[in-house]
PDB file as gemmi writes it, atoms N, CA and C in Angstrom:
CRYST1    1.000    1.000    1.000  90.00  90.00  90.00 P 1                      
ATOM      1  N   MET A   1     -18.420  -7.340  11.359  1.00  0.00           N  
ATOM      2  CA  MET A   1     -17.871  -6.521  10.296  1.00  0.00           C  
ATOM      3  C   MET A   1     -16.972  -7.393   9.420  1.00  0.00           C  
ATOM      4  N   LYS A   2     -17.134  -7.245   8.126  1.00  0.00           N  
ATOM      5  CA  LYS A   2     -16.303  -7.987   7.192  1.00  0.00           C  
ATOM      6  C   LYS A   2     -14.956  -7.298   7.057  1.00  0.00           C  
ATOM      7  N   SER A   3     -13.979  -8.065   6.631  1.00  0.00           N  
ATOM      8  CA  SER A   3     -12.631  -7.536   6.449  1.00  0.00           C  
ATOM      9  C   SER A   3     -12.184  -7.789   5.019  1.00  0.00           C  
ATOM     10  N   VAL A   4     -11.585  -6.763   4.403  1.00  0.00           N  
ATOM     11  CA  VAL A   4     -11.072  -6.873   3.042  1.00  0.00           C  
ATOM     12  C   VAL A   4      -9.582  -6.579   3.081  1.00  0.00           C  
ATOM     13  N   THR A   5      -8.789  -7.469   2.481  1.00  0.00           N  
ATOM     14  CA  THR A   5      -7.345  -7.265   2.394  1.00  0.00           C  
ATOM     15  C   THR A   5      -6.957  -7.174   0.925  1.00  0.00           C  
ATOM     16  N   ILE A   6      -6.190  -6.117   0.610  1.00  0.00           N  
ATOM     17  CA  ILE A   6      -5.663  -5.925  -0.732  1.00  0.00           C  
ATOM     18  C   ILE A   6      -4.170  -6.198  -0.664  1.00  0.00           C  
ATOM     19  N   ILE A   7      -3.669  -7.091  -1.505  1.00  0.00           N  
ATOM     20  CA  ILE A   7      -2.243  -7.388  -1.550  1.00  0.00           C  
ATOM     21  C   ILE A   7      -1.707  -6.877  -2.883  1.00  0.00           C  
ATOM     22  N   ILE A   8      -0.690  -6.004  -2.798  1.00  0.00           N  
ATOM     23  CA  ILE A   8      -0.147  -5.383  -3.999  1.00  0.00           C  
ATOM     24  C   ILE A   8       1.341  -5.707  -4.115  1.00  0.00           C  
ATOM     25  N   PRO A   9       1.711  -6.501  -5.123  1.00  0.00           N  
ATOM     26  CA  PRO A   9       3.134  -6.760  -5.349  1.00  0.00           C  
ATOM     27  C   PRO A   9       3.786  -5.525  -5.973  1.00  0.00           C  
ATOM     28  N   ILE A  10       4.981  -5.188  -5.514  1.00  0.00           N  
ATOM     29  CA  ILE A  10       5.690  -4.003  -5.987  1.00  0.00           C  
ATOM     30  C   ILE A  10       7.075  -4.403  -6.486  1.00  0.00           C  
ATOM     31  N   TYR A  11       7.391  -3.963  -7.691  1.00  0.00           N  
ATOM     32  CA  TYR A  11       8.749  -4.105  -8.194  1.00  0.00           C  
ATOM     33  C   TYR A  11       9.016  -2.923  -9.118  1.00  0.00           C  
ATOM     34  N   ASN A  12       9.879  -2.017  -8.671  1.00  0.00           N  
ATOM     35  CA  ASN A  12      10.216  -0.811  -9.428  1.00  0.00           C  
ATOM     36  C   ASN A  12       8.963  -0.086  -9.914  1.00  0.00           C  
ATOM     37  N   ALA A  13       8.068   0.192  -8.993  1.00  0.00           N  
ATOM     38  CA  ALA A  13       6.779   0.807  -9.307  1.00  0.00           C  
ATOM     39  C   ALA A  13       6.708   2.277  -8.905  1.00  0.00           C  
ATOM     40  N   GLU A  14       7.856   2.899  -8.730  1.00  0.00           N  
ATOM     41  CA  GLU A  14       7.899   4.289  -8.263  1.00  0.00           C  
ATOM     42  C   GLU A  14       6.941   5.222  -9.021  1.00  0.00           C  
ATOM     43  N   PRO A  15       6.848   5.157 -10.345  1.00  0.00           N  
ATOM     44  CA  PRO A  15       5.958   6.090 -11.058  1.00  0.00           C  
ATOM     45  C   PRO A  15       4.473   5.881 -10.755  1.00  0.00           C  
ATOM     46  N   PHE A  16       4.121   4.732 -10.169  1.00  0.00           N  
ATOM     47  CA  PHE A  16       2.717   4.393  -9.972  1.00  0.00           C  
ATOM     48  C   PHE A  16       2.266   4.420  -8.515  1.00  0.00           C  
ATOM     49  N   ILE A  17       3.185   4.597  -7.583  1.00  0.00           N  
ATOM     50  CA  ILE A  17       2.869   4.488  -6.157  1.00  0.00           C  
ATOM     51  C   ILE A  17       1.823   5.514  -5.718  1.00  0.00           C  
ATOM     52  N   ASN A  18       2.008   6.782  -6.060  1.00  0.00           N  
ATOM     53  CA  ASN A  18       1.063   7.816  -5.622  1.00  0.00           C  
ATOM     54  C   ASN A  18      -0.346   7.552  -6.125  1.00  0.00           C  
ATOM     55  N   LYS A  19      -0.484   7.185  -7.388  1.00  0.00           N  
ATOM     56  CA  LYS A  19      -1.802   6.897  -7.951  1.00  0.00           C  
ATOM     57  C   LYS A  19      -2.406   5.665  -7.284  1.00  0.00           C  
ATOM     58  N   CYS A  20      -1.584   4.695  -6.980  1.00  0.00           N  
ATOM     59  CA  CYS A  20      -2.051   3.485  -6.309  1.00  0.00           C  
ATOM     60  C   CYS A  20      -2.642   3.832  -4.938  1.00  0.00           C  
ATOM     61  N   PHE A  21      -1.903   4.620  -4.138  1.00  0.00           N  
ATOM     62  CA  PHE A  21      -2.414   5.029  -2.830  1.00  0.00           C  
ATOM     63  C   PHE A  21      -3.691   5.845  -2.972  1.00  0.00           C  
ATOM     64  N   GLU A  22      -3.708   6.731  -3.939  1.00  0.00           N  
ATOM     65  CA  GLU A  22      -4.892   7.568  -4.166  1.00  0.00           C  
ATOM     66  C   GLU A  22      -6.114   6.692  -4.449  1.00  0.00           C  
ATOM     67  N   ASN A  23      -5.944   5.700  -5.299  1.00  0.00           N  
ATOM     68  CA  ASN A  23      -7.056   4.814  -5.632  1.00  0.00           C  
ATOM     69  C   ASN A  23      -7.512   3.978  -4.434  1.00  0.00           C  
ATOM     70  N   ILE A  24      -6.582   3.511  -3.659  1.00  0.00           N  
ATOM     71  CA  ILE A  24      -6.941   2.721  -2.476  1.00  0.00           C  
ATOM     72  C   ILE A  24      -7.694   3.581  -1.469  1.00  0.00           C  
ATOM     73  N   CYS A  25      -7.196   4.783  -1.234  1.00  0.00           N  
ATOM     74  CA  CYS A  25      -7.789   5.658  -0.217  1.00  0.00           C  
ATOM     75  C   CYS A  25      -9.171   6.170  -0.598  1.00  0.00           C  
ATOM     76  N   THR A  26      -9.539   6.094  -1.863  1.00  0.00           N  
ATOM     77  CA  THR A  26     -10.870   6.551  -2.277  1.00  0.00           C  
ATOM     78  C   THR A  26     -11.894   5.419  -2.294  1.00  0.00           C  
ATOM     79  N   GLN A  27     -11.469   4.209  -1.955  1.00  0.00           N  
ATOM     80  CA  GLN A  27     -12.406   3.091  -1.909  1.00  0.00           C  
ATOM     81  C   GLN A  27     -13.386   3.276  -0.756  1.00  0.00           C  
ATOM     82  N   THR A  28     -14.615   2.880  -0.986  1.00  0.00           N  
ATOM     83  CA  THR A  28     -15.622   2.961   0.068  1.00  0.00           C  
ATOM     84  C   THR A  28     -16.260   1.593   0.263  1.00  0.00           C  
ATOM     85  N   PHE A  29     -15.960   0.996   1.372  1.00  0.00           N  
ATOM     86  CA  PHE A  29     -16.578  -0.255   1.766  1.00  0.00           C  
ATOM     87  C   PHE A  29     -17.389   0.056   3.015  1.00  0.00           C  
ATOM     88  N   GLN A  30     -18.668   0.098   2.861  1.00  0.00           N  
ATOM     89  CA  GLN A  30     -19.539   0.567   3.932  1.00  0.00           C  
ATOM     90  C   GLN A  30     -19.447  -0.259   5.213  1.00  0.00           C  
ATOM     91  N   HIS A  31     -19.392  -1.550   5.085  1.00  0.00           N  
ATOM     92  CA  HIS A  31     -19.453  -2.407   6.271  1.00  0.00           C  
ATOM     93  C   HIS A  31     -18.242  -3.331   6.342  1.00  0.00           C  
ATOM     94  N   SER A  32     -17.087  -2.789   6.011  1.00  0.00           N  
ATOM     95  CA  SER A  32     -15.871  -3.600   5.998  1.00  0.00           C  
ATOM     96  C   SER A  32     -14.697  -2.808   6.539  1.00  0.00           C  
ATOM     97  N   SER A  33     -13.782  -3.523   7.152  1.00  0.00           N  
ATOM     98  CA  SER A  33     -12.494  -2.906   7.465  1.00  0.00           C  
ATOM     99  C   SER A  33     -11.576  -3.212   6.289  1.00  0.00           C  
ATOM    100  N   LEU A  34     -10.684  -2.312   6.006  1.00  0.00           N  
ATOM    101  CA  LEU A  34      -9.844  -2.435   4.827  1.00  0.00           C  
ATOM    102  C   LEU A  34      -8.377  -2.433   5.236  1.00  0.00           C  
ATOM    103  N   GLU A  35      -7.642  -3.414   4.740  1.00  0.00           N  
ATOM    104  CA  GLU A  35      -6.210  -3.543   4.996  1.00  0.00           C  
ATOM    105  C   GLU A  35      -5.513  -3.650   3.642  1.00  0.00           C  
ATOM    106  N   CYS A  36      -4.352  -3.015   3.522  1.00  0.00           N  
ATOM    107  CA  CYS A  36      -3.585  -3.072   2.289  1.00  0.00           C  
ATOM    108  C   CYS A  36      -2.157  -3.489   2.624  1.00  0.00           C  
ATOM    109  N   ILE A  37      -1.691  -4.537   1.972  1.00  0.00           N  
ATOM    110  CA  ILE A  37      -0.342  -5.042   2.190  1.00  0.00           C  
ATOM    111  C   ILE A  37       0.443  -4.887   0.894  1.00  0.00           C  
ATOM    112  N   PHE A  38       1.526  -4.116   0.958  1.00  0.00           N  
ATOM    113  CA  PHE A  38       2.438  -3.983  -0.176  1.00  0.00           C  
ATOM    114  C   PHE A  38       3.565  -4.987   0.015  1.00  0.00           C  
ATOM    115  N   VAL A  39       3.889  -5.718  -1.036  1.00  0.00           N  
ATOM    116  CA  VAL A  39       4.982  -6.673  -0.981  1.00  0.00           C  
ATOM    117  C   VAL A  39       6.038  -6.201  -1.977  1.00  0.00           C  
ATOM    118  N   ASN A  40       7.127  -5.667  -1.442  1.00  0.00           N  
ATOM    119  CA  ASN A  40       8.218  -5.160  -2.262  1.00  0.00           C  
ATOM    120  C   ASN A  40       9.166  -6.315  -2.570  1.00  0.00           C  
ATOM    121  N   ASP A  41       9.281  -6.634  -3.843  1.00  0.00           N  
ATOM    122  CA  ASP A  41      10.086  -7.781  -4.252  1.00  0.00           C  
ATOM    123  C   ASP A  41      11.456  -7.343  -4.769  1.00  0.00           C  
ATOM    124  N   GLY A  42      12.173  -6.549  -3.951  1.00  0.00           N  
ATOM    125  CA  GLY A  42      13.538  -6.168  -4.275  1.00  0.00           C  
ATOM    126  C   GLY A  42      13.663  -5.000  -5.232  1.00  0.00           C  
ATOM    127  N   SER A  43      12.754  -4.051  -5.168  1.00  0.00           N  
ATOM    128  CA  SER A  43      12.809  -2.888  -6.055  1.00  0.00           C  
ATOM    129  C   SER A  43      14.146  -2.170  -5.948  1.00  0.00           C  
ATOM    130  N   ALA A  44      14.624  -1.685  -7.094  1.00  0.00           N  
ATOM    131  CA  ALA A  44      15.880  -0.933  -7.126  1.00  0.00           C  
ATOM    132  C   ALA A  44      15.624   0.570  -7.182  1.00  0.00           C  
ATOM    133  N   ASP A  45      14.356   0.978  -7.251  1.00  0.00           N  
ATOM    134  CA  ASP A  45      14.032   2.404  -7.297  1.00  0.00           C  
ATOM    135  C   ASP A  45      13.596   2.887  -5.905  1.00  0.00           C  
ATOM    136  N   GLN A  46      12.874   3.973  -5.842  1.00  0.00           N  
ATOM    137  CA  GLN A  46      12.461   4.579  -4.563  1.00  0.00           C  
ATOM    138  C   GLN A  46      11.084   4.092  -4.086  1.00  0.00           C  
ATOM    139  N   SER A  47      10.590   3.018  -4.647  1.00  0.00           N  
ATOM    140  CA  SER A  47       9.254   2.513  -4.288  1.00  0.00           C  
ATOM    141  C   SER A  47       9.095   2.296  -2.790  1.00  0.00           C  
ATOM    142  N   GLU A  48      10.031   1.612  -2.182  1.00  0.00           N  
ATOM    143  CA  GLU A  48       9.929   1.298  -0.754  1.00  0.00           C  
ATOM    144  C   GLU A  48       9.921   2.562   0.097  1.00  0.00           C  
ATOM    145  N   ILE A  49      10.745   3.520  -0.234  1.00  0.00           N  
ATOM    146  CA  ILE A  49      10.798   4.781   0.517  1.00  0.00           C  
ATOM    147  C   ILE A  49       9.471   5.515   0.408  1.00  0.00           C  
ATOM    148  N   LEU A  50       8.904   5.591  -0.783  1.00  0.00           N  
ATOM    149  CA  LEU A  50       7.617   6.262  -0.966  1.00  0.00           C  
ATOM    150  C   LEU A  50       6.512   5.587  -0.171  1.00  0.00           C  
ATOM    151  N   ILE A  51       6.505   4.260  -0.170  1.00  0.00           N  
ATOM    152  CA  ILE A  51       5.492   3.524   0.583  1.00  0.00           C  
ATOM    153  C   ILE A  51       5.641   3.780   2.075  1.00  0.00           C  
ATOM    154  N   LYS A  52       6.869   3.728   2.577  1.00  0.00           N  
ATOM    155  CA  LYS A  52       7.097   3.987   4.005  1.00  0.00           C  
ATOM    156  C   LYS A  52       6.659   5.392   4.390  1.00  0.00           C  
ATOM    157  N   GLU A  53       6.943   6.363   3.544  1.00  0.00           N  
ATOM    158  CA  GLU A  53       6.525   7.742   3.822  1.00  0.00           C  
ATOM    159  C   GLU A  53       5.007   7.859   3.872  1.00  0.00           C  
ATOM    160  N   PHE A  54       4.345   7.218   2.934  1.00  0.00           N  
ATOM    161  CA  PHE A  54       2.889   7.283   2.929  1.00  0.00           C  
ATOM    162  C   PHE A  54       2.311   6.607   4.166  1.00  0.00           C  
ATOM    163  N   ILE A  55       2.818   5.437   4.486  1.00  0.00           N  
ATOM    164  CA  ILE A  55       2.304   4.708   5.650  1.00  0.00           C  
ATOM    165  C   ILE A  55       2.474   5.532   6.921  1.00  0.00           C  
ATOM    166  N   SER A  56       3.616   6.180   7.076  1.00  0.00           N  
ATOM    167  CA  SER A  56       3.856   6.958   8.296  1.00  0.00           C  
ATOM    168  C   SER A  56       2.969   8.200   8.380  1.00  0.00           C  
ATOM    169  N   SER A  57       2.493   8.692   7.238  1.00  0.00           N  
ATOM    170  CA  SER A  57       1.644   9.890   7.262  1.00  0.00           C  
ATOM    171  C   SER A  57       0.169   9.555   7.021  1.00  0.00           C  
ATOM    172  N   ASN A  58      -0.158   8.281   6.968  1.00  0.00           N  
ATOM    173  CA  ASN A  58      -1.523   7.851   6.682  1.00  0.00           C  
ATOM    174  C   ASN A  58      -2.498   8.318   7.762  1.00  0.00           C  
ATOM    175  N   LYS A  59      -3.560   8.988   7.340  1.00  0.00           N  
ATOM    176  CA  LYS A  59      -4.596   9.472   8.268  1.00  0.00           C  
ATOM    177  C   LYS A  59      -5.953   8.836   7.969  1.00  0.00           C  
ATOM    178  N   THR A  60      -5.963   7.818   7.135  1.00  0.00           N  
ATOM    179  CA  THR A  60      -7.221   7.177   6.775  1.00  0.00           C  
ATOM    180  C   THR A  60      -7.539   6.041   7.743  1.00  0.00           C  
ATOM    181  N   ARG A  61      -8.694   5.472   7.579  1.00  0.00           N  
ATOM    182  CA  ARG A  61      -9.094   4.321   8.410  1.00  0.00           C  
ATOM    183  C   ARG A  61      -8.523   3.019   7.872  1.00  0.00           C  
ATOM    184  N   ILE A  62      -7.817   3.102   6.755  1.00  0.00           N  
ATOM    185  CA  ILE A  62      -7.239   1.923   6.115  1.00  0.00           C  
ATOM    186  C   ILE A  62      -5.908   1.570   6.770  1.00  0.00           C  
ATOM    187  N   SER A  63      -5.731   0.297   7.019  1.00  0.00           N  
ATOM    188  CA  SER A  63      -4.477  -0.187   7.604  1.00  0.00           C  
ATOM    189  C   SER A  63      -3.521  -0.568   6.476  1.00  0.00           C  
ATOM    190  N   PHE A  64      -2.306   0.000   6.500  1.00  0.00           N  
ATOM    191  CA  PHE A  64      -1.297  -0.299   5.490  1.00  0.00           C  
ATOM    192  C   PHE A  64      -0.116  -1.010   6.131  1.00  0.00           C  
ATOM    193  N   ARG A  65       0.440  -1.994   5.403  1.00  0.00           N  
ATOM    194  CA  ARG A  65       1.656  -2.674   5.839  1.00  0.00           C  
ATOM    195  C   ARG A  65       2.578  -2.843   4.637  1.00  0.00           C  
ATOM    196  N   LEU A  66       3.856  -2.955   4.925  1.00  0.00           N  
ATOM    197  CA  LEU A  66       4.854  -3.189   3.889  1.00  0.00           C  
ATOM    198  C   LEU A  66       5.687  -4.399   4.267  1.00  0.00           C  
ATOM    199  N   ILE A  67       5.815  -5.327   3.340  1.00  0.00           N  
ATOM    200  CA  ILE A  67       6.695  -6.472   3.486  1.00  0.00           C  
ATOM    201  C   ILE A  67       7.746  -6.336   2.394  1.00  0.00           C  
ATOM    202  N   SER A  68       9.016  -6.388   2.772  1.00  0.00           N  
ATOM    203  CA  SER A  68      10.093  -6.192   1.790  1.00  0.00           C  
ATOM    204  C   SER A  68      10.991  -7.418   1.688  1.00  0.00           C  
ATOM    205  N   HIS A  69      11.343  -7.736   0.463  1.00  0.00           N  
ATOM    206  CA  HIS A  69      12.296  -8.809   0.167  1.00  0.00           C  
ATOM    207  C   HIS A  69      13.481  -8.159  -0.561  1.00  0.00           C  
ATOM    208  N   GLU A  70      14.668  -8.544  -0.205  1.00  0.00           N  
ATOM    209  CA  GLU A  70      15.844  -7.977  -0.856  1.00  0.00           C  
ATOM    210  C   GLU A  70      16.159  -8.665  -2.177  1.00  0.00           C  
ATOM    211  N   HIS A  71      15.797  -9.930  -2.301  1.00  0.00           N  
ATOM    212  CA  HIS A  71      16.121 -10.692  -3.523  1.00  0.00           C  
ATOM    213  C   HIS A  71      14.863 -11.274  -4.110  1.00  0.00           C  
TER     214      HIS A  71                                                      
END                                                                             
């Protein structure tokens, strides 16, 4: 099985987080496992909180991770 990793840099992206997750979750890769890594580069908005909430409630086959940097 092939593996696909999506890396998404985040900086004050709160208005776009829900649409981003929606688009990722609707992807169909027939013969691949899908992983998504969000990299928060010190956002000052609620981006990190929204991502953590989504990850904790994720019911899809997609693996999500969050990497956060303060500066």
